[in-house]
N, C-alpha and C positions, 0 to 999 in steps of 0.2 A: 186225789186219785178219784176217778169216775166209779160210782156203785155200779156192781155187775152181779146182776140177780144169780149168775151161774157159779158164783163163789164156792168153792169147797171149804166146808165149814170144819174146822180143826177139832178133832174128839180127844178124848182125855190120854188114850193110850198113845196117840200121835205126838202129843204134848211130852208125855214121858219120854217117848224114843228120841225126840229131838234133843230134849235136855241131856240125854248121855252122850251127845257130840259135842258138847260145847263146856266152856269153863265158866266165863260170866256170861250172863243172859242180858240181852239188850232186845229192845222195842222200838219199832219205827212208827210213827203216826201216819196218818193217811196223805199229809203233805209232804212227807218224806223226811222230816224232822226226827229226832231221835228222842224218847221220853228221856229225862235226864239220868245219867249213871247210877245216882245216888237213891233211887227210887226204893221202896219197901213194896214187898208183897203184905198186905194188912190182912188179905182174907181170901180164903177159899171156900167155897160152901156151894150147896144145892140150893138153886134158884128153881121153883116151881111157880108157874103163874096157870091159873084155871080162870077161863075168860068165855065171854058170849060174844060171837062177832054181831055187826049189824044186821045181818040176815036170822040171827037168832040160834046159830049152830055154836054148839059148846067145845070148847078147844081147851087140852091141856098140855105144857111143854115144860120140860126139864132141863136144865142147863147147869153145867159147872161155871161158877161165877168166881173169877180172878180180880180182886181190887188191887190196883198199883195206886201209890202214894208217894209224893217228895215232901220232903221237908229240908231243914237247914244243915244236915249232917251229911255234907258234900263228899267226906270220904266213904261213905258206906257203900258198899258193892255186895249185890246178892250173886253167890255162886250157884251154877247149875245144882250141886249136890245138896246144897240149902234147900233150895227150891225144890226139888225131888222128895226131900225129908218131909217138908211142908205136905205136899201131896200125898204121900203115904200115912200121914197122920188122918188125914181127911178121907181116904177110901171107904171107910165103912158108912158114910153118908151117902154114896152112889149106890148101894146094894148091887155092885159089880155092874151097873150099866157103864156104857161107855158113850158119855154124853158129850154134844157139842160143847165148847169151852167159848163163853163170854168174857170179855174183860170189860172191867169199869176203871177208867181213869179222869181224873180231875184236871180240866184245864179252865175254861171258862165257867163251865158247869160240868156236872159229871157226865161222861159220854160211855155209851156201850158199843162196844166194836166186836166183831168177828175177829178170829185170829187165823194167822198163818204162818208158814215157816219158808224162808225163801235158801235155807240151806245153811246162812250165817247167823240170821236174826230173825227175831218174830216179828210180824207185820200186824198192826192194828188196821183192821179194814172196816170203813164205814157202814154201818148199818141204815137202815131205812124205814118209814112205817108202809104199812100198805093196807087194802082194803082187802078181806077175806071173803067178802061175798060180791064181787063185782057184777055177777049175773044176776043177783036179786036187785041191786041198786039201779042197773041200768048203766053202771060206769062203763062196761065194754062197750056197748053201743054208743055213748057219747065219745069215748076216746077214737073209735073208729071214724065217727063222723069227723071229728074235730083235726084228725090227722089227714084224713082226705080232703076237708075244705081247707087246710092250710098249704096242701100241696097244689091244689087247683088256685088258691090266690096266688101263691108264689108263682105259678106258670103265667097266669092272667098279667100280675104285675111287670114282669120281665117281658113280654109282649107288647105292653102297653105304654109303659114309661121310659121317658129319656132323660138323662141329666138336664136338669135346669126347667123342666116343664112344671115343677110343684106338685106332681100327683103323688110323691113319697114324703 
């Protein structure tokens, strides 16, 4: 699945409402495969990150962090009412804030995902890193130049190269 910067990021209240519509809770990975049905919800917590970007601007972000984990207990199934009970227990951590939900899941390494709901299953959507101060780093100007240069190069190659002439 391609990363989409316009992804609607699920909030905690939306997660709770979606859970009320299902019995078993299933998650799909960005490649379309399912997180094994015997996963556990091992943590729900408040993840707070305070940082300074490369331009010197301070940021703070808060998210609800869910951690999914699988083991060898292949008959384990997490029901939505159990999932909701775990959320209820954790609500004091969030001080009434309706925060974005982030999911951690172990595959080759711990991955962090945005969360979405397609009406039947939760979808783990890929995340990406980004520069928060592109205007200070000059990245906007470089990106614009590269895009323009690549487009010009493509047009030039199409007009001058022919199959078998060795230019490509």
